[in-house]
VMD Tcl script that draws the C-alpha trace (Angstrom):
set ca {
  {87.96 277.25 151.79}
  {89.51 277.66 148.38}
  {87.48 280.81 147.66}
  {89.17 283.00 150.27}
  {92.70 283.66 151.48}
  {92.99 282.29 154.98}
  {95.19 282.84 157.99}
  {95.17 281.60 161.59}
  {92.66 283.26 163.89}
  {95.23 284.82 166.21}
  {94.66 288.60 165.96}
  {91.74 289.47 168.32}
  {90.58 292.47 166.30}
  {90.60 290.55 163.02}
  {88.79 287.65 164.69}
  {86.07 289.99 165.96}
  {85.64 291.48 162.49}
  {85.39 288.04 160.93}
  {82.92 286.89 163.59}
  {80.75 289.90 162.80}
  {80.83 288.97 159.12}
  {79.93 285.38 160.01}
  {76.87 286.50 161.95}
  {75.91 288.83 159.11}
  {76.15 285.90 156.68}
  {73.75 283.92 158.84}
  {71.27 286.80 158.86}
  {71.56 287.08 155.08}
  {70.97 283.34 154.62}
  {67.93 283.54 156.88}
  {66.55 286.36 154.74}
  {67.14 284.40 151.53}
  {65.28 281.42 152.97}
  {62.40 283.58 154.19}
  {62.13 285.46 150.88}
  {62.44 282.32 148.72}
  {65.57 283.56 146.94}
  {67.25 280.17 146.64}
  {66.94 278.01 143.55}
  {64.14 275.47 143.51}
  {62.67 272.99 141.06}
  {66.08 271.56 140.14}
  {67.94 268.59 141.65}
  {71.64 268.61 140.84}
  {74.34 266.06 141.53}
  {77.94 267.07 142.20}
  {80.89 264.88 143.07}
  {84.41 265.10 144.52}
  {86.88 262.28 143.94}
  {89.89 261.99 146.23}
  {92.71 259.58 145.50}
  {96.20 258.46 146.53}
  {99.34 258.48 144.43}
  {101.55 255.40 144.82}
  {104.89 254.27 143.41}
  {105.65 250.93 141.77}
  {106.13 249.32 145.18}
  {102.73 250.42 146.46}
  {104.25 253.08 148.71}
  {102.87 256.64 148.83}
  {104.36 258.86 146.12}
  {104.64 262.51 147.19}
  {104.40 263.91 143.67}
  {101.01 265.63 143.75}
  {102.34 269.04 142.76}
  {104.26 267.58 139.81}
  {101.23 265.58 138.64}
  {99.00 268.65 138.89}
  {101.47 270.64 136.82}
  {101.40 267.91 134.18}
  {97.59 267.80 134.18}
  {97.31 271.60 133.95}
  {93.56 271.52 134.61}
  {91.75 273.37 137.41}
  {89.30 270.46 137.76}
  {92.16 268.63 139.50}
  {93.48 270.05 142.72}
  {95.65 269.31 145.73}
  {94.64 267.92 149.06}
  {96.32 268.14 152.44}
  {98.98 265.50 151.67}
  {101.51 265.49 148.85}
  {100.43 261.94 148.04}
  {96.75 262.96 147.67}
  {94.83 264.46 144.75}
  {91.25 265.58 144.25}
  {89.07 265.87 141.17}
  {85.94 268.01 141.12}
  {83.13 266.93 138.81}
  {80.89 269.74 137.49}
  {77.36 269.48 138.89}
  {74.73 268.01 136.57}
  {70.95 268.02 136.65}
  {69.71 264.69 138.00}
  {67.81 262.74 135.38}
  {68.25 260.29 132.51}
  {71.92 259.55 131.88}
  {73.29 261.50 134.86}
  {74.75 258.50 136.67}
  {76.11 256.90 133.51}
  {77.64 260.25 132.61}
  {79.24 260.45 136.03}
  {80.79 257.01 135.58}
  {82.19 257.97 132.17}
  {83.52 261.28 133.48}
  {85.25 259.65 136.45}
  {86.73 256.95 134.24}
  {88.15 259.54 131.86}
  {89.51 261.61 134.75}
  {91.14 258.55 136.34}
  {92.78 257.65 133.03}
  {94.17 261.18 132.74}
  {95.61 261.11 136.25}
  {97.16 257.70 135.66}
  {98.83 258.96 132.49}
  {100.12 262.11 134.20}
  {101.25 260.19 137.29}
  {103.13 257.65 135.16}
  {105.38 260.46 133.95}
  {106.47 260.86 137.56}
  {106.81 257.16 138.39}
  {103.43 256.89 140.08}
  {99.98 255.34 139.75}
  {96.58 255.91 141.38}
  {95.10 254.03 144.34}
  {91.39 254.38 145.15}
  {90.60 253.56 148.75}
  {89.56 255.07 152.05}
  {93.04 254.49 153.51}
  {96.24 253.54 151.72}
  {97.29 250.24 153.37}
  {101.03 250.83 152.88}
  {101.22 254.11 154.80}
  {103.36 254.05 157.90}
  {103.94 256.55 160.68}
  {107.08 257.86 158.98}
  {104.94 259.19 156.14}
  {102.91 261.42 158.46}
  {105.34 264.32 158.71}
  {105.04 267.99 157.83}
  {107.42 267.28 154.94}
  {104.47 265.59 153.22}
  {102.05 268.44 153.96}
  {101.05 270.27 150.77}
  {103.09 273.51 150.74}
  {100.19 275.97 150.61}
  {99.45 278.63 153.25}
  {95.94 277.43 154.11}
  {97.11 273.91 154.97}
  {99.98 275.16 157.09}
  {97.69 277.69 158.79}
  {95.17 274.98 159.62}
  {97.91 272.62 160.79}
  {99.60 275.21 163.00}
  {96.37 276.32 164.64}
  {95.05 272.80 165.33}
  {98.38 271.58 166.70}
  {98.65 274.65 168.93}
  {95.12 274.19 170.28}
  {95.85 270.49 170.87}
  {98.83 271.41 173.02}
  {101.40 270.30 170.47}
  {100.29 266.68 170.20}
  {97.34 265.04 168.45}
  {96.53 261.66 169.96}
  {94.78 258.76 168.29}
  {93.54 255.58 169.92}
  {91.62 253.02 167.85}
  {90.89 249.50 169.07}
  {89.87 246.87 166.56}
  {91.45 243.53 165.73}
  {94.73 245.31 166.50}
  {95.36 248.23 168.83}
  {96.65 251.53 167.42}
  {97.92 254.26 169.70}
  {99.53 257.21 167.96}
  {100.88 260.64 168.81}
  {101.54 263.15 166.02}
  {102.73 266.74 165.89}
  {100.71 267.53 162.75}
  {97.30 266.94 161.18}
  {98.79 264.49 158.69}
  {96.59 261.64 159.93}
  {93.93 263.40 157.84}
  {96.08 262.70 154.76}
  {95.71 258.97 155.47}
  {92.08 259.15 154.39}
  {90.46 259.76 151.02}
  {86.79 259.75 150.19}
  {84.17 260.59 147.66}
  {81.86 263.45 148.50}
  {78.42 263.37 146.94}
  {76.73 266.77 146.62}
  {72.96 266.74 146.22}
  {71.16 270.03 145.63}
  {67.55 269.94 146.81}
  {64.73 272.46 147.06}
  {64.89 274.64 150.20}
  {61.48 273.44 151.43}
  {62.64 269.78 151.15}
  {66.06 270.35 152.64}
  {65.27 269.52 156.27}
  {63.57 266.22 155.39}
  {66.32 265.35 152.90}
  {69.06 266.15 155.41}
  {67.43 264.01 158.08}
  {67.12 261.19 155.55}
  {70.85 261.47 154.80}
  {71.56 261.18 158.51}
  {69.26 258.18 158.91}
  {70.94 256.18 156.13}
  {74.54 257.10 156.95}
  {74.99 253.85 158.88}
  {73.70 251.50 156.17}
  {75.65 253.46 153.55}
  {78.93 252.92 155.43}
  {78.09 249.26 156.05}
  {77.79 248.46 152.34}
  {80.60 250.79 151.20}
  {83.28 250.09 153.85}
  {86.75 250.09 152.30}
  {89.30 251.11 154.95}
  {90.26 248.17 157.20}
  {94.01 248.86 157.51}
  {95.60 251.93 159.07}
  {99.37 252.09 159.55}
  {99.57 248.28 159.13}
  {96.94 247.75 161.84}
  {93.69 245.87 161.29}
  {91.14 248.11 162.95}
  {87.58 248.85 161.79}
  {86.04 247.98 158.42}
  {85.87 251.74 157.83}
  {88.81 252.91 159.95}
  {88.70 256.18 158.07}
  {85.81 257.27 160.30}
  {87.61 257.15 163.69}
  {90.92 258.22 162.12}
  {89.40 261.36 160.65}
  {87.45 262.13 163.82}
  {90.51 261.85 166.03}
  {93.04 263.32 163.61}
  {91.82 266.89 164.17}
  {90.35 266.49 167.67}
  {91.64 269.45 169.68}
  {89.48 268.96 172.76}
  {91.17 268.75 176.14}
  {90.28 266.10 178.71}
  {87.33 268.15 179.96}
  {85.83 268.88 176.56}
  {86.27 265.26 175.41}
  {83.30 264.53 177.66}
  {81.22 266.87 175.47}
  {80.76 265.10 172.15}
  {79.28 268.12 170.38}
  {82.66 269.85 170.48}
  {84.17 267.48 167.93}
  {85.22 269.23 164.73}
  {84.43 265.99 162.91}
  {80.91 265.31 164.04}
  {77.85 263.23 163.20}
  {75.41 265.51 164.98}
  {73.35 265.51 168.16}
  {69.74 265.69 167.01}
  {67.42 265.73 164.03}
  {66.97 269.07 162.32}
  {63.55 270.33 163.29}
  {62.52 273.33 161.20}
  {65.43 274.94 159.37}
  {68.90 274.05 158.15}
  {69.99 277.22 159.94}
  {69.88 275.15 163.13}
  {73.08 273.40 162.05}
  {74.90 276.64 161.26}
  {73.78 278.19 164.54}
  {74.99 275.13 166.43}
  {78.39 275.24 164.73}
  {78.93 278.91 165.53}
  {77.81 278.35 169.11}
  {80.10 275.37 169.69}
  {83.27 275.97 167.71}
  {85.76 278.78 167.97}
  {87.23 280.21 164.81}
  {90.41 278.52 163.64}
  {90.86 280.34 160.35}
  {89.78 283.76 159.17}
  {90.06 285.82 156.00}
  {88.70 288.88 154.28}
  {84.99 288.15 153.75}
  {84.51 291.06 151.35}
  {81.31 293.09 151.17}
  {78.71 292.81 153.93}
  {76.27 290.10 152.85}
  {73.10 291.80 154.10}
  {74.11 294.95 152.22}
  {74.70 292.94 149.04}
  {71.29 291.36 149.47}
  {69.62 294.72 150.08}
  {71.20 295.98 146.86}
  {69.42 293.30 144.86}
  {72.33 290.90 144.42}
  {73.08 287.57 146.05}
  {76.05 287.29 148.44}
  {78.73 284.61 148.47}
  {78.60 284.18 152.27}
  {82.38 283.84 152.35}
  {82.74 283.91 156.14}
  {80.06 281.26 156.62}
  {81.57 279.06 153.93}
  {85.04 279.31 155.48}
  {83.81 278.45 158.96}
  {81.67 275.61 157.62}
  {84.65 274.32 155.64}
  {86.79 274.06 158.78}
  {84.21 271.74 160.37}
  {83.49 268.27 159.12}
  {79.99 267.00 159.71}
  {79.54 263.66 158.01}
  {76.53 265.19 156.29}
  {77.35 268.84 155.76}
  {74.93 271.51 154.50}
  {76.56 273.77 151.92}
  {75.62 277.08 150.34}
  {76.66 277.83 146.79}
  {76.40 280.64 144.26}
  {76.93 280.08 140.54}
  {75.93 282.25 137.60}
  {73.96 284.54 139.88}
  {71.86 281.69 141.30}
  {72.12 280.61 144.95}
  {71.34 277.13 146.23}
  {71.66 274.82 149.22}
  {72.90 271.25 148.99}
  {73.83 268.29 151.15}
  {77.43 267.11 151.05}
  {77.49 263.41 151.96}
  {80.96 262.69 153.36}
  {80.95 259.18 154.94}
  {81.80 257.24 151.77}
  {85.38 256.08 151.16}
  {87.02 256.29 147.77}
  {87.04 253.10 145.68}
  {87.33 250.22 145.30}
  {86.48 251.08 141.66}
  {84.71 253.85 139.80}
  {81.72 251.54 139.26}
  {81.52 250.83 142.99}
  {81.64 254.56 143.74}
  {78.84 255.41 141.33}
  {76.80 252.51 142.72}
  {77.21 253.96 146.22}
  {76.20 257.36 144.88}
  {73.08 255.93 143.23}
  {72.05 254.26 146.48}
  {72.47 257.49 148.45}
  {70.67 259.68 145.92}
  {67.79 257.24 145.53}
  {67.25 256.98 149.27}
  {67.38 260.73 149.91}
  {64.93 261.24 147.05}
  {62.52 258.57 148.31}
  {62.53 258.68 152.11}
  {60.93 262.13 152.73}
  {57.77 261.00 150.94}
  {57.91 257.28 151.79}
  {58.60 257.80 155.52}
  {57.30 261.30 156.37}
  {57.41 260.51 160.11}
  {61.02 259.27 160.00}
  {62.27 261.32 162.94}
  {59.39 260.18 165.14}
  {60.00 256.51 164.37}
  {63.81 256.40 164.48}
  {65.51 257.87 167.56}
  {68.48 260.00 166.59}
  {70.69 258.08 169.00}
  {69.92 254.91 167.01}
  {70.93 256.57 163.73}
  {74.19 257.69 165.30}
  {74.83 254.26 166.84}
  {74.19 252.67 163.43}
  {76.87 254.90 161.95}
  {79.47 253.82 164.51}
  {78.50 250.14 164.27}
  {78.76 250.24 160.47}
  {82.19 251.85 160.61}
  {83.37 249.16 163.01}
  {81.75 246.01 161.65}
  {80.96 246.94 158.06}
  {78.56 244.70 156.21}
  {78.11 242.48 159.29}
  {76.85 245.34 161.47}
  {73.51 245.17 163.24}
  {71.18 248.11 162.62}
  {68.34 249.67 164.59}
  {65.57 250.80 162.26}
  {62.03 252.13 162.47}
  {59.89 251.56 165.56}
  {62.69 249.87 167.50}
  {63.27 247.00 165.09}
  {66.75 245.50 165.00}
  {68.15 243.59 162.02}
  {71.41 242.91 160.15}
  {72.59 245.65 157.82}
  {72.51 243.28 154.84}
  {68.86 242.47 155.50}
  {67.91 246.12 155.97}
  {69.63 247.10 152.75}
  {68.39 244.17 150.67}
  {64.76 244.08 151.77}
  {64.00 247.72 152.60}
  {66.51 250.27 151.38}
  {67.27 248.97 147.89}
  {63.57 249.02 146.87}
  {63.27 252.52 148.33}
  {66.35 253.67 146.41}
  {64.95 252.28 143.18}
  {61.72 254.20 143.77}
  {63.63 257.42 144.40}
  {65.79 257.05 141.30}
  {62.79 256.27 139.10}
  {61.01 259.35 140.45}
  {64.10 261.44 139.62}
  {64.02 260.23 136.02}
  {67.03 257.92 136.17}
  {66.76 255.23 133.49}
  {66.10 251.59 134.33}
  {69.35 250.66 132.59}
  {71.25 252.86 135.06}
  {69.22 251.63 138.01}
  {69.91 248.01 137.11}
  {73.63 248.65 136.64}
  {74.29 250.59 139.83}
  {71.80 249.12 142.29}
  {72.65 245.73 140.77}
  {76.24 246.35 141.84}
  {75.04 246.98 145.39}
  {72.95 243.79 145.27}
  {75.99 241.82 144.14}
  {78.01 243.20 147.01}
  {75.30 242.34 149.52}
  {74.78 238.84 148.13}
  {78.49 238.03 148.20}
  {79.22 239.75 151.50}
  {82.34 241.18 149.89}
  {83.02 244.88 150.32}
  {86.35 246.55 149.65}
  {87.17 246.14 153.33}
  {86.53 242.40 153.28}
  {88.55 241.82 150.10}
  {91.46 243.80 151.54}
  {91.47 241.73 154.73}
  {91.30 238.52 152.70}
  {94.36 239.68 150.76}
  {96.19 240.62 153.97}
  {95.63 237.12 155.36}
  {96.48 235.38 152.08}
  {99.82 237.20 151.86}
  {100.90 236.54 155.45}
  {102.83 233.30 154.79}
  {104.93 234.90 152.05}
  {105.18 238.41 153.58}
  {105.85 238.16 157.31}
  {106.91 241.80 157.51}
  {103.82 243.99 157.80}
  {105.26 246.80 155.69}
  {106.06 244.40 152.86}
  {102.65 242.76 153.20}
  {100.67 246.00 153.06}
  {102.69 247.10 150.04}
  {101.79 243.82 148.35}
  {98.13 244.30 149.29}
  {98.25 247.77 147.76}
  {99.75 246.46 144.54}
  {97.11 243.73 144.32}
  {94.33 246.31 144.73}
  {95.82 248.62 142.10}
  {95.98 245.65 139.74}
  {92.29 244.85 140.35}
  {91.34 248.50 139.91}
  {92.96 248.60 136.49}
  {90.72 245.69 135.46}
  {87.59 247.73 136.27}
  {85.38 245.00 137.74}
  {83.31 245.87 140.83}
  {84.80 244.54 144.03}
  {82.33 241.68 144.48}
  {83.57 240.27 141.14}
  {87.29 240.56 141.94}
  {89.27 237.31 141.79}
  {90.12 235.92 145.20}
  {93.41 237.22 146.55}
  {96.24 234.76 146.00}
  {99.30 234.77 148.22}
  {101.44 233.46 145.35}
  {100.32 236.03 142.79}
  {103.12 237.95 141.06}
  {102.56 241.52 139.94}
  {105.56 242.35 137.81}
  {108.99 242.94 139.33}
  {109.16 242.34 143.04}
  {109.50 245.44 145.15}
  {113.13 246.02 146.20}
  {114.10 246.49 149.81}
  {114.55 250.23 150.07}
  {113.99 250.92 153.76}
  {114.52 249.01 156.96}
  {110.76 249.32 157.54}
  {110.25 247.00 154.56}
  {111.98 244.03 156.21}
  {112.18 244.63 159.96}
  {110.50 242.25 162.39}
  {107.88 243.91 164.57}
  {106.83 240.89 166.65}
  {109.27 241.65 169.45}
  {110.28 239.99 172.71}
  {112.00 242.26 175.21}
  {113.24 242.20 178.78}
  {113.94 244.83 181.42}
  {117.41 245.68 182.75}
  {116.60 244.31 186.21}
  {115.10 241.05 184.96}
  {116.96 237.85 185.72}
  {119.34 236.89 182.96}
  {117.66 233.49 182.99}
  {114.53 235.21 181.65}
  {116.41 236.48 178.61}
  {118.03 233.08 178.11}
  {114.67 231.35 178.30}
  {113.06 233.77 175.84}
  {115.85 233.10 173.35}
  {115.39 229.35 173.70}
  {111.60 229.39 173.53}
  {111.34 231.78 170.59}
  {114.43 230.60 168.68}
  {115.99 234.07 168.58}
  {119.55 235.24 169.15}
  {119.01 238.80 170.38}
  {116.72 240.32 173.00}
  {116.36 244.13 173.27}
  {116.28 245.65 176.74}
  {113.71 248.36 177.53}
  {113.30 250.47 180.65}
  {110.00 251.22 182.38}
  {109.34 254.13 180.00}
  {109.73 251.97 176.92}
  {113.12 253.43 175.99}
  {115.72 251.12 174.46}
  {118.60 250.87 176.94}
  {120.53 247.81 175.83}
  {120.76 244.53 173.97}
  {121.44 240.96 175.07}
  {122.85 238.58 172.48}
  {123.25 234.80 172.40}
  {126.94 235.28 171.66}
  {127.42 237.40 174.79}
  {125.68 234.76 176.87}
  {128.00 232.03 175.63}
  {131.06 234.20 176.26}
  {129.95 234.94 179.83}
  {129.29 231.28 180.60}
  {132.72 230.34 179.25}
  {134.59 232.75 181.50}
  {132.38 233.04 184.60}
  {130.85 230.24 186.66}
  {127.13 230.58 187.32}
  {127.65 231.00 191.08}
  {124.68 233.36 191.62}
  {121.63 234.72 189.81}
  {122.56 237.49 187.43}
  {120.53 240.34 185.98}
  {120.20 241.49 182.41}
  {121.95 244.74 183.31}
  {125.18 242.88 184.08}
  {125.47 241.45 180.58}
  {123.59 243.74 178.23}
  {125.39 245.99 175.80}
  {124.25 249.54 176.60}
  {123.56 251.98 173.78}
  {123.58 249.40 170.98}
  {123.91 250.47 167.36}
  {120.43 251.33 166.05}
  {118.69 252.37 162.85}
  {115.40 254.08 162.03}
  {112.56 252.78 159.84}
  {113.74 255.13 157.09}
  {117.33 253.83 157.08}
  {118.13 252.36 153.69}
  {118.50 248.60 153.44}
  {121.94 249.10 151.91}
  {123.13 251.07 154.94}
  {121.66 248.52 157.34}
  {123.35 245.66 155.50}
  {126.71 247.45 155.71}
  {126.27 247.87 159.47}
  {125.45 244.19 159.89}
  {128.72 243.24 158.21}
  {130.52 244.55 161.30}
  {131.43 241.43 163.37}
  {130.41 243.31 166.53}
  {126.90 244.01 165.22}
  {124.67 240.96 165.29}
  {121.38 242.82 164.92}
  {120.02 246.34 164.57}
  {117.22 247.54 166.84}
  {114.91 249.90 164.94}
  {113.94 252.94 166.98}
  {111.67 255.91 166.47}
  {111.76 258.79 168.95}
  {113.86 256.63 171.25}
  {111.32 253.82 171.34}
  {111.86 250.35 169.95}
  {109.54 249.51 167.05}
  {111.37 246.66 165.30}
  {114.56 244.70 164.83}
  {116.64 243.71 161.79}
  {119.05 240.78 161.62}
  {121.00 239.03 158.90}
  {118.18 236.49 158.79}
  {115.86 239.18 157.42}
  {118.25 239.79 154.53}
  {118.62 236.05 153.95}
  {114.85 235.78 153.75}
  {114.81 238.62 151.24}
  {117.47 236.91 149.13}
  {115.56 233.63 149.28}
  {112.41 235.35 148.07}
  {114.29 236.97 145.20}
  {115.76 233.63 144.13}
  {112.34 231.98 144.27}
  {110.83 234.74 142.14}
  {113.66 234.48 139.64}
  {113.19 230.72 139.35}
  {109.45 231.16 138.78}
}
mol new
graphics top color blue
foreach p $ca { graphics top sphere $p radius 0.5 }
foreach p [lrange $ca 0 end-1] q [lrange $ca 1 end] { graphics top cylinder $p $q radius 0.2 }
display resetview
């Protein structure tokens, strides 16, 4: 989308003109395929690296524009969120040294971003989802201030009826409503671009679809979203739902998803995908497509297919066909999008090597792939891998079923080695990168599994989920600086110290989220019993709609018993304090502490949009002080 100025598709006349250009682009591409005017005989590898920017506490740092200004290099660019960055690696011919060169290039680029980010108090985090993100970060204030992002946001939110809803059920249950597309900014990935000959493209694309499940299983690195333990690769459902504008009727029609795996194998031409996308998806964004593509082609030149590229760029197939034109030469390539960023550069290049080797090998090794593997099985593998990661069960050829680790170890790794050897990749590179995959499979430790181990290890010392996910983030950044692949990372240690402890800046960093509440018409004995059973001194009161309507305190109970005999059952409503003093997750810890010094304020319910999400008491600050003293002593 970066090649054309975009605006929302709201003017009917302009939309019709753009649609005409889109159809003309498709005719031009069909002509180029029929007349063999696309590059062949060359396999090229391109790469996009997305990343998060984090501060010293492991929280997102919204300094992307400042870091880009410091870098002053067009190879680095913005993404949808102000705490995201992207680096584009120039495509290189696949052969000896290509993968090693990619690793060196990415390492150098990462070092440059770290240096530039440090000037703005930030560092880099490589991962599919930043563990320390919370719902308060997903506001339009953190949307990159460029017209195309705001145009896309406005159009998607409008089509969604003003609210984008997310529901993901894993170990925890996440239900979310947002008024922006900022859930997309929660996810970062690597995108592997593989240019293949036009006559091999259909078989290569189907191979990429077939291996998407095993690829996600071995690469999963996104188990935490908004402090919730969900899927091993939670990025997949988050991204699918984050821009899902379908109404209740269209949600029954899976093909209408803008983030989509696909519905069937490609049969004869990659044009089938483009035709399907135009048939299913209305235009969200339009622009000036320039000269008519068929006219450019008739004049002896090659067109840029701007309208087709813009429409294709507003849809997100997990394997996306892409058209490109560089130095007067046109090509088609596969953009492989399921892989998360991280955990390290070496892990990313290893994942890339596995993908490239398999796509190179499968068309010749399994020419009847689509007859032996039902498409529904390939799609089910993808979902299972996102959910269960390396422990997923896979359906493979001829109805066989086996664990992902077994499929990868016994079948796919040898195939990938064959494909890489055929492409001219050196044995030194093959051993380094496929050896990294073997180490991951043998240990059973992906980025997702290490992250969950760290989350559990830190629970005794970090009861607050915000503080714990910040600590997890800092641990991962520390491991990433060491450069070892994830299967060689030291075990997470709940007592590990990573420099100065993060200060309490926001209420979200210390609030308790394991809440016990009562209703206003409950018996007061219920509130009293809850306090006794759970050893707490305050119980928030919620109405049937989940709105905070009051607070019952242990002190108020004692006062009532002292002055009033218990001559009849009483309700919570009779004793509760209506409209208690509250704070938000973003309230500073200093302000919250000042409020708690008021003798009439025993605790502070934490609310967001009127709904209770946490509670802060003086005990939380005492726990913080105790932790600080312990760290100072150590």
